[in-house]
N, C-alpha and C positions, 0 to 999 in steps of 0.2 A: 503493500500499499503506499503511494507516494501522497505526503499533503506538506502542505506549509504551514507552520504555525508560527503568529508572532503573539507573544504575550506580554510585551512593552505597552505600559499603562499609557506613555506620551509619546506620539508622535506628530511629526510637523503637518507630514503627507502621507507615509505609508508607501513609498516607493516598492519597498521589498515583497510587498503585498499584490502590487498591481502587476510586478513583474513576475510572481509566480501564478499570479492569473493567466499572464500572457502565454506562460509557457504551459497553460493546459494543467495544473495542478489545482486543486482545492484547498482553499486557505481560511483557516480558521484565525483570527484574529480579535483581539482586546478593543485596541485603537487603531483606525485607519480614516481619516478625514476624507481622503481621496473618494474611498467606495462608498463611506456615509453619505456623500452628497449626490450618488447615484440613485436610482431607483432600481428595484431588487431585481428585476430583468436584467438589468445591464451589467451584473455580475453574479451568474448564476451559483458561481462557483466557491463566492464568497460568504463566510458564515462569520456574524460577530458571537463571539463569548465572554464571559465574564472571567474575571482575573484568579479565579480560585482553580486549584489542582483538581478537585471534584469537576467543576464543569469542563475544564480540559478534557480530563479523562470521559466525561459521558458524552463529549463532541466527538470525540477520537472514536468511540465504540460506535456511534451513530454514523459515522462515516464507513466504519468496516461492517457495519450491518448488512446482511446479505439484500440486494435490490438497490440498495444507496450509491450514491454517485461518488464512491470510493478510488476509482481510477483516474487518470488524464482523461480530458476532455480533450475534442481538437483542438490543434494548434491556430489561433490564427495567423493568417497569411504574414503580419507585421512579425511574428516571434521566428518564422520560417527563413524569410528572406534577408540575406546577407546583401548589402550593399557599401562599396565605400565612395570616396571622395570623387572618385573618377568616373564613376557611375556602372562600373565592370562587378 
């Protein structure tokens, strides 16, 4: 099971969570202003969790549960395309 977890209670933007989602990983986070400003359907792999260990364990078990989205989702084109300054 691949999953990104950010337990930091203070984030200015939450770039690591955004990058995990771009890579197709489900992401559990305590604070991520970049995701909080979006509608739920804009970041379906993201889930806000509380800061306690029991809440994290419960969220991880939920991802592992049969039928839950615990695997990588399809990567968006921006995460699979490599471009250089010269366009090659």
